[in-house]
N, C-alpha and C positions, 0 to 999 in steps of 0.2 A: 738820173744823174747826167751831168754834162760830160763831154769827152775829156775836158780838162780835169774834172773830178776823178775820172777813171784812170787817168794817166798818173804814173808814179814819178813825181819829181822829187818828193821828200819821203824816203822810206819810213821815217819815224811817224809821219802824220797822215799820209795819203791813204785812201781807202784800201787799195790792193797792195799796200806796203808791208813792211815787216810785221806789224801788229796783226794784219789779217791772217798770216800764217802761224802766228803763235797764240796770242790771247783770244782772237775772235774765233778761230777754229775750235779751240778746246773749251774756252769759257762760255761762248755764246751758242755754239752749235753742238758741243759735246763730242767732237771728233778728236782723234789723236792729233797732236801737233806735228809739225813738219819733220821733227827728228824721229818720232815713232813711225810716221808714214813712210819715211825713206827706207825703213826696214821691212815693214809688213806688206807694203804694196808689191814688192818684188815677188813674194811667194803666192799671191792670189791674183789681183787684177792685172798686173803686168804680164803674167804668164797667160792669162785668159785672152788678153788683147793680142799677144804675140802669136798664139795659136791661130787666130782669125787672120792676122796679117800674113802668116805663112800660107794660108789657104788661097789668098788672092795675089800675093807677090812673093817671089823667091828671094832669098838673101842675095845681097848685091844691089838691090833696089835702093834708090835715094828717097829717104823718108824724113819728114820734118814734123815734129809734134808741137802744136800750139798749146800754150798753157801747160807746160811740161812739169810744173811744180819743182820738186827736188831733183828731177832728172833721172830717176831710176829706170823708167821705161826706155829712155834714150840710151842709157848704158846697156840695158838688156838687148836692145835691137843691135847695137854695135857688136856686142858679144856674139850674137847670132849671125853676124856677117852683113848687116845692113850698113849703108852709109847714112847714119842717123844724126840729127841735130834737133835742138829744141828752142822754143821762144817763150819768154816770160816777161811780165810787166814790171816786176820788182827787181831792181839791181841787186838787192840783198839776196833774193832767192836765186838769181842767176849765179851770183858768186858762191852761194851755198852748194848748188848743183855741180858747178865746175870743180869745186874742191872735194865734194863728197864722192862723186862718181867719175871725175875727170871727163865730163861730158861737154861737148860743144853746145853751149846755150847762149842765146842772144837776147838783148833787151828789146822788147816790142813796144808798140804793137807791130804786127807783121806788115802793115801798110807802110811803115816807116823804114823798113829794111830794104837794102839794095839787093834784090834777088831777081835773077833773070826769069822771064816768063818761060813756061814750058820746061822747067828744069827739074821738077820733082815727079817721082812715081806715085808717092803717097803723101798726103798730109793728114795727120791724125789729130783729132780734137776730142779729148776725153773730159767730159764735164765742163765744156767751154762754150758750146753753142748757145746755151741758155743765158750766158753772161754777156753776150755781144749786144752793145747798144744799137747797132745797125747790122743785123745778121745778113741781110741781102747784100750790102756793100762788102762786108768782110768775106763772105762765102764766095761772092763773085770774084773778088781779088784772088782768093785761094785757087779757084778754078783756072785762072789765068796762069798761075805758077805751076800748074800740073801739065804733064805731057798730054798728048791727045787722048791716050788711053789711061791716063792717071786716075786715081780714085781718092776720095775722102773717106776716112774711117772714123766714125763718130759715135760717141756715147753721150746721151742726154736724157733728162727725165722724160718719161712718157705719160702725158696726160691721156686719159681715156674718155671716149664720148659719153659713157654712161655715168661718169663721176658727177656728183652733186656736192657742193661745199657743205651743206648742212649735214648730209649723210657722212661725209668724211669726219666732221666734228663729232657726230654721235658715235661713230665706230672707231674714232682715233686712228683713221686710215694712215697707211705708210706714206701716202703722197703728201700729206700735210707738211712734212719737213722740207718739201721742195718749194713751198710757197715762202720764199725769202725776199723780203723787201730790199730793194737796191742791188740785189745780186742776180736773182733769176728773173731776168727782164722779159724773156719770151719762153713760153712752154708750148710744146708741140704734141699733137697726136701723130700716129704713123701717117695718116692721110695728109695732114697739113704739112708735115716735113717733106713728104714726096711731092706735094703740090709746090712748095717753095722751090725745091731744086729743079723741078720741071720748068718753072718760070725762068730760072736763070741758066737753063741750058743743060742740066744734068738730069736726064729723064730715066736713068737706069739705076734702080735702088734694090738692094737685097738686105732684108732684116735678119740679123743673126741673134742667137741667144745672148741675152745680157747677163752679166755676172750677178747683178742685183735686179732680177726681173720683176720684183714686186713694184718697182717704181721707175725703172730705167728702160730705154731701148738702145739698141746697138745695131749699126747698119753701115754698109759700104754703098757709095753712090758715085756714079761716073757719067761722063758724057757719052761713053760708048758701052756696048753690052759687056757685062762683067764676066770675066773668065776665072774659073777656079781650078785648083789642082787637087788630086786625090791625096789621101794619107800616104800612100806608097811613094808618090812623087815628092811629097814634102820630106819624108824620111830619107829618100835617096839624095836630095839636095843637101840635107843637114850632114849626112855621113860623109859627104865629099869634101867637107871643110874641117880645118883643125879644131875649131871650137864647136862644131856642129853636134858631136856626140854628147858633149856636156849640156848643150841646149836641149837635145832630145831627152836626155836623162831628167832634166828639170821638168820638162813637159810630162814625162811619164810619171814622175812623182806627183805632179799636180793631178793627173788623171786618177792615180790610185787614191789620192786624198779625197777627190770628189766622189769616187766609188764608195770609199769608206763612209763619207758623210751621207751619201744616198742610202747606204745600208743602215747606218745609224738612224737616219730619219725614218726609214721604213720600219725599223724595230720600234722606234718611238711611237709611230702610228699604231703598230700592233699592240704595244703596251697600253696606249690610250684606249684602243678599241676593247681590249680585254678588261681594262679597269672599268670602262663604261658598262660592259656586259656583267661584270661582277656586281657593280653598284645596282644595275637593273635587277639582277638575280636576287640580291639582298633585299631590294625594295619589294620585289615580288614575294619573296619569302616572308618578309614582314607583313605584307598585305594578307598573305594566306594565313599567317599566324593570327592576325587580327580577326580574320573571318572565322578561324577555328575557335578563338576565344568567344566571339559573338554567338556562334552556334552552340558552343558548350553552355554559355549562360542561358540561351533560349531553352536548351534541353533541360537544364536544371530548373528554370522557371516553370517549364511545362510539367516536369516531374513533381515540383512542389505544388503546382495548381491541381494536378491530378490527385495528389495525396489529400489536398483540401477537399476536392470534390468527393473523394472516397469517404472522407470523414463525414461530409454532409449527407451522403447517401446512407451511410451507416446510421447516422442520427435519425434520418427520415424513416429508415426501416424500423428502427427501435421505436420511434413515435407511432408508426403504423401498427406495430405489434402491440404497443400499449393501448392504442385506440381500439384495436380488435378485441383485446382482452377486456377493456372497459365495456365495449359494446356487448360482448358475451355476458359480462356480469349484469348489464342492464336488462338484456334479454331474459336472463334467468330470473332477475328480480320481477320483471313484468309478468313472466309466466307464473311465478309464485303468487303475485298479487291477483292475477286473473283466476288462478285456482282458488284463492281465498274468497274472491267475489262470488264465484260459482257456488262455492260451499255456503256462503252467507245468504245470497239472494236468489240463487237458482239461475237456471239458464235464461228465464224470461227477463229477469232484472239485468242480466249481463247483456242481452240483446238490446234492451232499452238504453242502457249506458252507451252501448256501441252506436245506436242510432243517434243519440244526443251528441256524441262525439263527432259523428259524420256531419250532423247538421251544423255544428259549430265550425267545422272545417269548411263547409259549403258557404256559410255566411262570411267567413274570412275571405274566401275566394271572391265572393260577390262584391264585397267592399273594395277589394284591390282592383277589380275590374272597373268599378265606378270611379275610383281615384285616377285610374289611367285614362 
């Protein structure tokens, strides 16, 4: 989109006008509208950003937030003791922030504001860098507005080298929602962000934990080596100011909330692990049950088969016994007949019959040999 299209001249029709903060955010992107965000941002992301700001710069520093939206972070920084202001593109949003939080907010872009060079300690950009139509020009301008040791505090989507679009689609990856036509014009890896700032003269960068680390990165960058303060130094600075203890109490509440969320997350992981173990145990038990059923069926079949074989053996034994009995009967019958023959024809006739019988058997054997 052209610079003219990104400038808000008519809040009712222009891209970053009133409709962007109401209908587009909720209807198109599924985010809370600006009214809800002005409440919920204070208790999560604003406190997250403030904690990191306190690490790099003490209260009293002059801070400007580009793209400050409803202005809640500007108001929180003021409460913590910073000289804070904000910049927005939409006159309607500027008016909303001024009325909602009594925050000093100006209509941008920042290049059009009459701001003296070297006048700020910190310029914050939360979810802004990816929207810049010319990031090199805007970031270079911001560096000029900073003091020599000033820093930029930036949150922006983090593209990762290993990401592949087809794999993001297949896995419904969290980074897909950062691919917004006409809005997120430039997306950076940590390496490419560091390279960009080194090119424009800010070679010192420190990456901090992002509140939404699944798809964002959060870092401080400066032309000079970054200096940080300890937790004890931050607390000492806060307790020395009228509103400092309230700010510290808010940060403590946030820490306890994060600890509770971490504990809940850990318990959730334990529950998932135990649930998986129970399911695996049930599956194993089911498999063992199936094995037992199979073995039981095989034993029963073997027992049935053995019973059948036993019956066959019994039948064969019975048949053998019958055969033996029949053979004994035949033997007795033959013996009786031989006795009768001896009686009728004498031993000579019996021997003749026996010879004839042997001759017949010999002839039968000779015929079989010839046939073979």
